FITI-757907 format. One line per 10 residues: their letters; for each residue y, x, z of C-alpha. Coordinates in nm, 3 decimals. Layout:
<fikes>
a	Y/X/Z; ...
</fikes>
This chain:
<fikes>
mkvlvtgvag	0.020/-0.005/-0.007; 0.338/0.126/-0.103; 0.624/0.013/0.119; 1.005/0.062/0.085; 1.189/0.061/0.410; 1.567/0.004/0.409; 1.795/0.135/0.684; 1.582/0.410/0.804; 1.871/0.573/0.986; 1.843/0.285/1.227
qlghdvmnel	1.613/0.243/1.517; 1.386/-0.012/1.363; 1.364/0.147/1.020; 1.261/0.484/1.186; 0.974/0.330/1.373; 0.845/0.135/1.076; 0.827/0.453/0.881; 0.638/0.623/1.145; 0.404/0.330/1.189; 0.333/0.332/0.804
akrgyngigs	0.251/0.700/0.824; 0.012/0.649/1.124; -0.178/0.392/0.918; -0.205/0.626/0.603; 0.030/0.409/0.387; 0.282/0.541/0.131; 0.614/0.473/0.294; 0.957/0.548/0.128; 1.266/0.541/0.333; 1.610/0.456/0.220
diapeysgfe	1.966/0.446/0.355; 2.321/0.493/0.237; 2.337/0.867/0.321; 2.271/1.104/0.033; 2.002/1.289/0.254; 1.813/1.200/0.569; 1.795/1.449/0.839; 1.656/1.248/1.141; 1.860/1.121/1.436; 2.132/1.302/1.642
dgtavvsmpy	1.865/1.424/1.889; 1.661/1.594/1.603; 1.395/1.318/1.581; 1.272/1.288/1.224; 1.033/1.052/1.053; 0.684/1.194/0.984; 0.641/1.301/0.622; 0.910/1.067/0.483; 1.001/1.050/0.111; 1.374/0.940/0.102
vplditdkaq	1.594/0.781/-0.146; 1.968/0.710/-0.114; 2.049/0.341/-0.161; 2.358/0.134/-0.121; 2.223/-0.217/-0.091; 2.553/-0.366/-0.201; 2.518/-0.200/-0.538; 2.308/-0.440/-0.738; 2.241/-0.219/-1.027; 2.143/0.063/-0.796
vnktiidicp	1.910/-0.163/-0.606; 1.734/-0.296/-0.922; 1.677/0.068/-1.058; 1.554/0.188/-0.726; 1.305/-0.083/-0.658; 1.195/-0.090/-1.016; 1.140/0.285/-1.036; 0.951/0.282/-0.684; 0.766/-0.042/-0.754; 0.672/-0.110/-0.392
dvvvhcaawt	0.427/-0.372/-0.282; 0.643/-0.453/0.014; 1.006/-0.413/0.101; 1.083/-0.398/0.469; 1.458/-0.472/0.485; 1.606/-0.328/0.812; 1.954/-0.225/0.665; 2.234/-0.439/0.808; 2.578/-0.440/0.958; 2.502/-0.479/1.327
avdaaeepen	2.824/-0.410/1.488; 2.889/-0.768/1.623; 3.241/-0.730/1.764; 3.356/-0.517/1.498; 3.242/-0.776/1.236; 3.521/-1.013/1.380; 3.797/-0.790/1.252; 3.966/-0.946/0.962; 3.951/-0.631/0.756; 3.566/-0.595/0.807
rervfsvnad	3.463/-0.949/0.714; 3.421/-0.888/0.340; 3.217/-0.577/0.404; 2.991/-0.754/0.661; 2.908/-1.024/0.410; 2.869/-0.768/0.132; 2.595/-0.592/0.343; 2.428/-0.873/0.520; 2.447/-1.140/0.258; 2.504/-0.994/-0.087
gtrniaeack	2.293/-0.678/-0.008; 1.999/-0.901/0.108; 2.028/-1.108/-0.190; 2.012/-0.797/-0.414; 1.702/-0.679/-0.233; 1.528/-1.022/-0.273; 1.617/-1.067/-0.651; 1.474/-0.704/-0.729; 1.161/-0.797/-0.515; 1.115/-1.105/-0.722
dinakmiyis	1.145/-0.907/-1.047; 0.849/-0.683/-0.941; 0.654/-0.955/-0.747; 0.690/-0.760/-0.417; 0.662/-0.914/-0.067; 0.982/-0.881/0.138; 1.024/-0.858/0.514; 1.373/-0.948/0.628; 1.492/-0.869/0.984; 1.716/-1.145/1.106
tdyvfggsgt	1.850/-1.260/1.455; 1.876/-1.528/1.705; 2.239/-1.542/1.630; 2.171/-1.779/1.332; 2.132/-2.039/1.595; 2.416/-2.197/1.821; 2.292/-2.050/2.135; 2.327/-2.370/2.349; 2.065/-2.551/2.561; 1.763/-2.416/2.736
epwkpdsqny	1.483/-2.490/2.483; 1.347/-2.187/2.290; 1.449/-2.199/1.920; 1.156/-2.257/1.689; 1.114/-2.036/1.385; 1.125/-2.322/1.126; 1.424/-2.502/1.295; 1.708/-2.547/1.056; 1.949/-2.620/1.343; 2.180/-2.349/1.236
nplniygesk	2.515/-2.295/1.403; 2.616/-1.932/1.427; 2.892/-1.846/1.678; 3.022/-1.537/1.507; 3.078/-1.357/1.176; 2.754/-1.142/1.220; 2.538/-1.467/1.274; 2.702/-1.625/0.969; 2.633/-1.324/0.744; 2.274/-1.289/0.865
lsgelavkdi	2.222/-1.667/0.806; 2.348/-1.627/0.448; 2.090/-1.347/0.409; 1.821/-1.579/0.536; 1.907/-1.858/0.295; 1.924/-1.611/-0.007; 1.572/-1.482/0.077; 1.436/-1.846/0.100; 1.620/-1.951/-0.214; 1.477/-1.663/-0.433
lekyfivria	1.138/-1.570/-0.301; 0.808/-1.739/-0.214; 0.650/-1.403/-0.078; 0.881/-1.354/0.219; 0.874/-1.296/0.592; 1.184/-1.383/0.792; 1.150/-1.214/1.139; 1.422/-1.297/1.413; 1.444/-1.071/1.690; 1.687/-1.044/1.996
wvfgvsggnf	1.819/-0.779/2.245; 1.683/-0.493/2.054; 1.635/-0.125/2.197; 1.499/0.178/2.023; 1.548/0.563/1.997; 1.833/0.566/1.748; 2.190/0.433/1.804; 2.338/0.244/2.087; 2.169/-0.043/2.283; 2.190/-0.208/2.625
vktmlrlgkk	1.935/0.026/2.795; 2.136/0.339/2.686; 2.461/0.180/2.794; 2.326/0.085/3.135; 2.185/0.442/3.191; 2.520/0.589/3.091; 2.721/0.365/3.317; 2.471/0.398/3.615; 2.527/0.780/3.609; 2.904/0.736/3.627
ldtirvvndq	2.978/0.433/3.838; 2.871/0.301/4.177; 2.899/-0.057/4.081; 2.880/-0.244/3.753; 2.899/-0.608/3.653; 2.643/-0.770/3.421; 2.636/-1.133/3.286; 2.358/-1.344/3.425; 2.411/-1.668/3.216; 2.289/-1.521/2.874
igtptytydl	1.921/-1.571/2.853; 1.654/-1.415/2.626; 1.395/-1.145/2.585; 1.427/-0.783/2.479; 1.260/-0.628/2.169; 1.125/-0.274/2.167; 1.152/-0.143/1.803; 0.825/0.067/1.839; 0.634/-0.247/1.927; 0.808/-0.455/1.664
agllvdmaet	0.728/-0.191/1.385; 0.349/-0.237/1.454; 0.389/-0.619/1.407; 0.589/-0.577/1.084; 0.321/-0.344/0.917; 0.055/-0.607/1.033; 0.256/-0.870/0.848; 0.285/-0.652/0.536; -0.087/-0.642/0.523; -0.113/-1.017/0.487
dkygcyhatn	0.011/-1.315/0.278; 0.092/-1.525/0.585; 0.458/-1.586/0.479; 0.728/-1.774/0.647; 0.976/-1.744/0.932; 0.859/-1.602/1.265; 1.020/-1.497/1.608; 0.917/-1.164/1.758; 1.035/-1.034/2.097; 0.840/-0.876/2.363
eggyiswydf	0.648/-1.087/2.612; 0.716/-1.097/2.977; 0.927/-1.410/3.025; 1.283/-1.515/2.960; 1.551/-1.316/3.160; 1.925/-1.263/3.178; 2.115/-0.930/3.101; 2.149/-0.895/3.478; 1.775/-0.910/3.527; 1.718/-0.655/3.252
aceifrqagy	1.980/-0.420/3.412; 1.814/-0.445/3.756; 1.474/-0.346/3.597; 1.634/-0.065/3.404; 1.777/0.085/3.715; 1.469/0.030/3.922; 1.258/0.205/3.668; 1.505/0.485/3.608; 1.549/0.534/3.990; 1.932/0.465/3.997
ntnivpvste	2.089/0.316/4.306; 2.366/0.170/4.120; 2.492/-0.165/4.260; 2.482/-0.446/4.000; 2.684/-0.750/4.036; 2.585/-1.062/3.850; 2.875/-1.252/3.682; 2.920/-1.525/3.438; 3.019/-1.478/3.087; 3.360/-1.632/3.180
eygvskaarp	3.406/-1.393/3.470; 3.299/-1.095/3.252; 3.568/-1.160/3.006; 3.575/-1.275/2.644; 3.462/-1.037/2.380; 3.585/-1.037/2.024; 3.254/-1.209/1.909; 3.111/-1.512/2.097; 2.764/-1.450/2.227; 2.489/-1.714/2.259
fnsrlykskl	2.380/-1.833/2.610; 2.043/-1.922/2.478; 1.851/-1.644/2.297; 1.512/-1.792/2.392; 1.289/-1.758/2.087; 0.945/-1.954/2.044; 0.685/-1.709/1.932; 0.365/-1.899/1.925; 0.374/-1.911/1.554; 0.256/-1.552/1.559
tengfrllpv	-0.067/-1.617/1.720; -0.113/-1.939/1.522; -0.127/-1.720/1.231; -0.343/-1.444/1.367; -0.071/-1.188/1.462; -0.061/-1.024/1.798; 0.221/-1.099/2.052; 0.423/-0.793/2.148; 0.347/-0.636/2.500; 0.551/-0.745/2.782
wqdalvrylk	0.902/-0.613/2.800; 0.854/-0.441/3.145; 0.587/-0.216/3.003; 0.793/-0.151/2.689; 1.073/-0.034/2.902; 0.837/0.204/3.086; 0.728/0.362/2.753; 1.091/0.367/2.612; 1.229/0.543/2.909; 0.949/0.805/2.865
eikgtteyi	1.044/0.834/2.503; 1.409/0.913/2.559; 1.370/1.113/2.887; 1.557/1.433/2.837; 1.815/1.290/2.598; 2.192/1.277/2.673; 2.165/0.919/2.772; 1.882/0.971/3.018; 1.852/1.308/3.215
</fikes>
């Protein structure tokens, strides 16, 4: 199986490439940079062929995908800076990447009859209530520009392809780039007390675990929309922070506050990021391990880095 992975400079794309290599598949990585040299900490993907690719350039996308002719494209590339997406000068670029870029990938996949796996987000929903969002729900109501752009990408994939997986995730953490775990570790080293919101509810997703599931999906034709986060129950960001500090051995005092008390960010965040994941087992896919165990493994993975010493 030949697989093209977009966005390999990000935490998920990196892990997908390593998972492909472990299973002996032919993985080709892509990102916008002319060359790939691994992460800032020197971590590189195992034996990775790499092609530069600007997903907003339709002609380049068509040529690259036709030349490579992959069986599957795992589309991880995205604009993910949620607050920056709200800046008026960034809106056009956000939609160019998340909506138009995704459409370009989908159209090229259709031309060569390739499967497509598109990584999306709980932000396509409104974030209200307490019931978990079901994967086939069309109760869309994104609260911010990022969510709107990712929803546009989803609709493009559904409109163009039959052989697609749309996988919505939430609260992502991995080796590359910033995430909540790294932020907590950094603040916990500097501050005696921090405030963390306790009224936004969801479940974390460890990219290492998710990568295995995505490759499992690529091996099948069980197409459709899925939700995938780690197991272990629904929690607040406050709960997550408490467990991070407990496992890391920090004595930082954590004060739970409401979103209103914490202060309004540029982009509205959903209060309800609960995702219903039983469709995975209904279709023969494994659920991801519990998030507490995922955090244990992740802290071991980043031990010794600048975020966690």
